[in-house]
Biopython code that builds the backbone (N, CA, C, O; Angstrom):
import numpy as np
from Bio.PDB.StructureBuilder import StructureBuilder

atoms = [
    (1, "MET", "N", (228.267, -67.017, -61.523)),
    (1, "MET", "CA", (228.964, -66.538, -62.715)),
    (1, "MET", "C", (230.206, -67.383, -62.979)),
    (1, "MET", "O", (230.908, -67.787, -62.052)),
    (2, "VAL", "N", (230.457, -67.634, -64.231)),
    (2, "VAL", "CA", (231.634, -68.403, -64.608)),
    (2, "VAL", "C", (232.514, -67.522, -65.464)),
    (2, "VAL", "O", (232.052, -66.912, -66.428)),
    (3, "SER", "N", (233.789, -67.457, -65.104)),
    (3, "SER", "CA", (234.695, -66.620, -65.874)),
    (3, "SER", "C", (235.329, -67.437, -67.000)),
    (3, "SER", "O", (235.530, -68.644, -66.868)),
    (4, "ILE", "N", (235.633, -66.775, -68.085)),
    (4, "ILE", "CA", (236.275, -67.443, -69.215)),
    (4, "ILE", "C", (237.752, -67.634, -68.899)),
    (4, "ILE", "O", (238.411, -66.720, -68.403)),
    (5, "ILE", "N", (238.267, -68.819, -69.186)),
    (5, "ILE", "CA", (239.669, -69.095, -68.913)),
    (5, "ILE", "C", (240.449, -69.270, -70.207)),
    (5, "ILE", "O", (239.923, -69.792, -71.190)),
    (6, "PRO", "N", (241.707, -68.832, -70.204)),
    (6, "PRO", "CA", (242.563, -69.039, -71.373)),
    (6, "PRO", "C", (242.843, -70.522, -71.597)),
    (6, "PRO", "O", (242.681, -71.341, -70.693)),
    (7, "LEU", "N", (243.264, -70.850, -72.808)),
    (7, "LEU", "CA", (243.558, -72.244, -73.140)),
    (7, "LEU", "C", (244.694, -72.793, -72.294)),
    (7, "LEU", "O", (244.720, -73.984, -71.986)),
    (8, "ASP", "N", (245.636, -71.930, -71.916)),
    (8, "ASP", "CA", (246.756, -72.403, -71.097)),
    (8, "ASP", "C", (246.245, -73.002, -69.789)),
    (8, "ASP", "O", (246.763, -74.017, -69.323)),
    (9, "ASN", "N", (245.235, -72.377, -69.203)),
    (9, "ASN", "CA", (244.688, -72.910, -67.957)),
    (9, "ASN", "C", (243.985, -74.239, -68.192)),
    (9, "ASN", "O", (243.965, -75.093, -67.305)),
    (10, "THR", "N", (243.414, -74.424, -69.366)),
    (10, "THR", "CA", (242.780, -75.703, -69.680)),
    (10, "THR", "C", (243.827, -76.806, -69.715)),
    (10, "THR", "O", (243.606, -77.893, -69.181)),
    (11, "ASN", "N", (244.967, -76.530, -70.341)),
    (11, "ASN", "CA", (246.036, -77.520, -70.370)),
    (11, "ASN", "C", (246.546, -77.799, -68.959)),
    (11, "ASN", "O", (246.865, -78.938, -68.619)),
    (12, "LEU", "N", (246.618, -76.749, -68.144)),
    (12, "LEU", "CA", (247.064, -76.925, -66.766)),
    (12, "LEU", "C", (246.103, -77.829, -66.013)),
    (12, "LEU", "O", (246.521, -78.704, -65.255)),
    (13, "LEU", "N", (244.810, -77.610, -66.229)),
    (13, "LEU", "CA", (243.812, -78.430, -65.543)),
    (13, "LEU", "C", (243.946, -79.899, -65.924)),
    (13, "LEU", "O", (243.876, -80.779, -65.066)),
    (14, "PHE", "N", (244.140, -80.159, -67.217)),
    (14, "PHE", "CA", (244.273, -81.550, -67.643)),
    (14, "PHE", "C", (245.520, -82.189, -67.030)),
    (14, "PHE", "O", (245.486, -83.360, -66.649)),
    (15, "SER", "N", (246.629, -81.431, -66.929)),
    (15, "SER", "CA", (247.833, -81.999, -66.330)),
    (15, "SER", "C", (247.624, -82.261, -64.844)),
    (15, "SER", "O", (248.122, -83.247, -64.301)),
    (16, "VAL", "N", (246.878, -81.364, -64.187)),
    (16, "VAL", "CA", (246.574, -81.580, -62.766)),
    (16, "VAL", "C", (245.709, -82.816, -62.596)),
    (16, "VAL", "O", (245.938, -83.624, -61.696)),
    (17, "GLN", "N", (244.703, -82.964, -63.474)),
    (17, "GLN", "CA", (243.826, -84.136, -63.375)),
    (17, "GLN", "C", (244.615, -85.430, -63.564)),
    (17, "GLN", "O", (244.401, -86.402, -62.840)),
    (18, "SER", "N", (245.526, -85.440, -64.538)),
    (18, "SER", "CA", (246.284, -86.663, -64.784)),
    (18, "SER", "C", (247.216, -86.953, -63.614)),
    (18, "SER", "O", (247.430, -88.113, -63.260)),
    (19, "LYS", "N", (247.774, -85.895, -63.009)),
    (19, "LYS", "CA", (248.624, -86.114, -61.835)),
    (19, "LYS", "C", (247.810, -86.681, -60.690)),
    (19, "LYS", "O", (248.256, -87.594, -59.995)),
    (20, "LEU", "N", (246.614, -86.139, -60.492)),
    (20, "LEU", "CA", (245.766, -86.652, -59.424)),
    (20, "LEU", "C", (245.387, -88.098, -59.694)),
    (20, "LEU", "O", (245.319, -88.915, -58.776)),
    (21, "ARG", "N", (245.139, -88.410, -60.965)),
    (21, "ARG", "CA", (244.682, -89.749, -61.312)),
    (21, "ARG", "C", (245.780, -90.778, -61.089)),
    (21, "ARG", "O", (245.499, -91.910, -60.694)),
    (22, "HIS", "N", (247.031, -90.394, -61.341)),
    (22, "HIS", "CA", (248.125, -91.354, -61.298)),
    (22, "HIS", "C", (248.956, -91.267, -60.015)),
    (22, "HIS", "O", (249.957, -91.969, -59.870)),
    (23, "SER", "N", (248.537, -90.410, -59.095)),
    (23, "SER", "CA", (249.327, -90.230, -57.882)),
    (23, "SER", "C", (248.572, -90.740, -56.667)),
    (23, "SER", "O", (247.360, -90.567, -56.545)),
    (24, "SER", "N", (249.307, -91.364, -55.787)),
    (24, "SER", "CA", (248.723, -91.756, -54.512)),
    (24, "SER", "C", (249.056, -90.682, -53.482)),
    (24, "SER", "O", (249.848, -89.780, -53.752)),
    (25, "THR", "N", (248.451, -90.782, -52.306)),
    (25, "THR", "CA", (248.722, -89.799, -51.265)),
    (25, "THR", "C", (250.200, -89.817, -50.879)),
    (25, "THR", "O", (250.786, -88.766, -50.622)),
    (26, "LEU", "N", (250.802, -91.000, -50.838)),
    (26, "LEU", "CA", (252.206, -91.093, -50.453)),
    (26, "LEU", "C", (253.110, -90.406, -51.469)),
    (26, "LEU", "O", (254.029, -89.678, -51.092)),
    (27, "SER", "N", (252.855, -90.633, -52.759)),
    (27, "SER", "CA", (253.706, -90.013, -53.764)),
    (27, "SER", "C", (253.502, -88.502, -53.783)),
    (27, "SER", "O", (254.437, -87.756, -54.074)),
    (28, "LEU", "N", (252.280, -88.041, -53.472)),
    (28, "LEU", "CA", (252.058, -86.609, -53.382)),
    (28, "LEU", "C", (252.841, -86.011, -52.229)),
    (28, "LEU", "O", (253.418, -84.932, -52.358)),
    (29, "GLN", "N", (252.864, -86.705, -51.106)),
    (29, "GLN", "CA", (253.560, -86.189, -49.925)),
    (29, "GLN", "C", (255.048, -86.044, -50.178)),
    (29, "GLN", "O", (255.700, -85.201, -49.562)),
    (30, "GLN", "N", (255.603, -86.861, -51.082)),
    (30, "GLN", "CA", (257.026, -86.759, -51.380)),
    (30, "GLN", "C", (257.375, -85.433, -52.040)),
    (30, "GLN", "O", (258.521, -84.990, -51.968)),
    (31, "HIS", "N", (256.394, -84.788, -52.688)),
    (31, "HIS", "CA", (256.653, -83.538, -53.377)),
    (31, "HIS", "C", (256.466, -82.319, -52.483)),
    (31, "HIS", "O", (256.671, -81.190, -52.929)),
    (32, "PHE", "N", (256.077, -82.533, -51.222)),
    (32, "PHE", "CA", (255.833, -81.419, -50.320)),
    (32, "PHE", "C", (256.572, -81.653, -49.005)),
    (32, "PHE", "O", (256.916, -82.781, -48.650)),
    (33, "SER", "N", (256.806, -80.541, -48.289)),
    (33, "SER", "CA", (257.564, -80.641, -47.049)),
    (33, "SER", "C", (256.772, -81.329, -45.944)),
    (33, "SER", "O", (257.356, -81.853, -44.995)),
    (34, "SER", "N", (255.445, -81.331, -46.063)),
    (34, "SER", "CA", (254.630, -81.949, -45.021)),
    (34, "SER", "C", (253.331, -82.475, -45.614)),
    (34, "SER", "O", (252.911, -82.019, -46.677)),
    (35, "PRO", "N", (252.688, -83.429, -44.943)),
    (35, "PRO", "CA", (251.406, -83.942, -45.427)),
    (35, "PRO", "C", (250.361, -82.840, -45.574)),
    (35, "PRO", "O", (249.541, -82.877, -46.491)),
    (36, "SER", "N", (250.390, -81.851, -44.664)),
    (36, "SER", "CA", (249.386, -80.788, -44.747)),
    (36, "SER", "C", (249.564, -79.972, -46.025)),
    (36, "SER", "O", (248.583, -79.478, -46.581)),
    (37, "ALA", "N", (250.804, -79.825, -46.498)),
    (37, "ALA", "CA", (251.038, -79.106, -47.752)),
    (37, "ALA", "C", (250.434, -79.876, -48.917)),
    (37, "ALA", "O", (249.863, -79.277, -49.829)),
    (38, "ALA", "N", (250.556, -81.199, -48.894)),
    (38, "ALA", "CA", (249.968, -82.017, -49.951)),
    (38, "ALA", "C", (248.447, -81.929, -49.902)),
    (38, "ALA", "O", (247.791, -81.897, -50.944)),
    (39, "ILE", "N", (247.886, -81.890, -48.695)),
    (39, "ILE", "CA", (246.436, -81.778, -48.556)),
    (39, "ILE", "C", (245.963, -80.438, -49.097)),
    (39, "ILE", "O", (244.963, -80.365, -49.812)),
    (40, "ASP", "N", (246.697, -79.364, -48.748)),
    (40, "ASP", "CA", (246.343, -78.039, -49.257)),
    (40, "ASP", "C", (246.378, -78.028, -50.776)),
    (40, "ASP", "O", (245.495, -77.453, -51.412)),
    (41, "TRP", "N", (247.395, -78.659, -51.367)),
    (41, "TRP", "CA", (247.518, -78.715, -52.829)),
    (41, "TRP", "C", (246.311, -79.440, -53.421)),
    (41, "TRP", "O", (245.770, -79.020, -54.443)),
    (42, "GLY", "N", (245.897, -80.518, -52.783)),
    (42, "GLY", "CA", (244.742, -81.268, -53.275)),
    (42, "GLY", "C", (243.461, -80.447, -53.199)),
    (42, "GLY", "O", (242.639, -80.479, -54.115)),
    (43, "ILE", "N", (243.293, -79.704, -52.089)),
    (43, "ILE", "CA", (242.100, -78.874, -51.949)),
    (43, "ILE", "C", (242.076, -77.802, -53.026)),
    (43, "ILE", "O", (241.036, -77.554, -53.635)),
    (44, "GLN", "N", (243.218, -77.164, -53.264)),
    (44, "GLN", "CA", (243.278, -76.129, -54.299)),
    (44, "GLN", "C", (242.987, -76.725, -55.671)),
    (44, "GLN", "O", (242.320, -76.099, -56.495)),
    (45, "SER", "N", (243.484, -77.927, -55.915)),
    (45, "SER", "CA", (243.249, -78.560, -57.214)),
    (45, "SER", "C", (241.765, -78.836, -57.423)),
    (45, "SER", "O", (241.235, -78.625, -58.514)),
    (46, "VAL", "N", (241.097, -79.306, -56.374)),
    (46, "VAL", "CA", (239.666, -79.599, -56.479)),
    (46, "VAL", "C", (238.895, -78.306, -56.708)),
    (46, "VAL", "O", (237.972, -78.267, -57.521)),
    (47, "ARG", "N", (239.270, -77.245, -55.991)),
    (47, "ARG", "CA", (238.586, -75.961, -56.176)),
    (47, "ARG", "C", (238.793, -75.468, -57.592)),
    (47, "ARG", "O", (237.855, -74.996, -58.234)),
    (48, "TYR", "N", (240.019, -75.574, -58.081)),
    (48, "TYR", "CA", (240.319, -75.109, -59.438)),
    (48, "TYR", "C", (239.523, -75.908, -60.463)),
    (48, "TYR", "O", (238.965, -75.349, -61.406)),
    (49, "ALA", "N", (239.480, -77.207, -60.268)),
    (49, "ALA", "CA", (238.749, -78.056, -61.209)),
    (49, "ALA", "C", (237.258, -77.733, -61.180)),
    (49, "ALA", "O", (236.613, -77.696, -62.228)),
    (50, "SER", "N", (236.709, -77.499, -59.993)),
    (50, "SER", "CA", (235.278, -77.217, -59.892)),
    (50, "SER", "C", (234.944, -75.870, -60.502)),
    (50, "SER", "O", (233.834, -75.671, -60.994)),
    (51, "LEU", "N", (235.889, -74.941, -60.476)),
    (51, "LEU", "CA", (235.645, -73.627, -61.065)),
    (51, "LEU", "C", (235.744, -73.675, -62.586)),
    (51, "LEU", "O", (235.000, -72.980, -63.279)),
    (52, "THR", "N", (236.648, -74.483, -63.104)),
    (52, "THR", "CA", (236.917, -74.463, -64.541)),
    (52, "THR", "C", (236.129, -75.515, -65.308)),
    (52, "THR", "O", (235.953, -75.374, -66.518)),
    (53, "MET", "N", (235.653, -76.557, -64.652)),
    (53, "MET", "CA", (234.979, -77.646, -65.345)),
    (53, "MET", "C", (233.739, -77.181, -66.125)),
    (53, "MET", "O", (233.535, -77.646, -67.247)),
    (54, "PRO", "N", (232.902, -76.279, -65.578)),
    (54, "PRO", "CA", (231.739, -75.837, -66.364)),
    (54, "PRO", "C", (232.160, -75.159, -67.669)),
    (54, "PRO", "O", (231.475, -75.288, -68.683)),
    (55, "VAL", "N", (233.279, -74.443, -67.649)),
    (55, "VAL", "CA", (233.732, -73.752, -68.858)),
    (55, "VAL", "C", (234.211, -74.773, -69.881)),
    (55, "VAL", "O", (233.902, -74.657, -71.067)),
    (56, "ILE", "N", (234.965, -75.774, -69.430)),
    (56, "ILE", "CA", (235.486, -76.786, -70.353)),
    (56, "ILE", "C", (234.333, -77.628, -70.900)),
    (56, "ILE", "O", (234.286, -77.934, -72.092)),
    (57, "GLY", "N", (233.408, -77.997, -70.016)),
    (57, "GLY", "CA", (232.295, -78.826, -70.450)),
    (57, "GLY", "C", (231.350, -78.077, -71.378)),
    (57, "GLY", "O", (230.726, -78.678, -72.253)),
    (58, "GLY", "N", (231.245, -76.768, -71.189)),
    (58, "GLY", "CA", (230.314, -75.995, -71.998)),
    (58, "GLY", "C", (230.884, -75.681, -73.360)),
    (58, "GLY", "O", (230.224, -75.032, -74.171)),
]
sb = StructureBuilder()
sb.init_structure("model")
sb.init_model(0)
sb.init_chain("A")
sb.init_seg("    ")
for serial, (resi, resn, name, xyz) in enumerate(atoms, 1):
    if name == "N":
        sb.init_residue(resn, " ", resi, " ")
    sb.init_atom(name, np.array(xyz, "f"), 0.0, 1.0, " ", f" {name:<3s}", serial, name[0])
structure = sb.get_structure()
């Protein structure tokens, strides 16, 4: 099942994608207290993108 997402979340997804596209692992680590925090952020971003992509594409 795919849940419907508000437009605000769509804009959030695009901003996350652009950040991922233009950021390296080192620059991501600068925004977090530890490398593991940056890794967790990346995992959450991928999960969020995989959940919302079918809705945006459809």
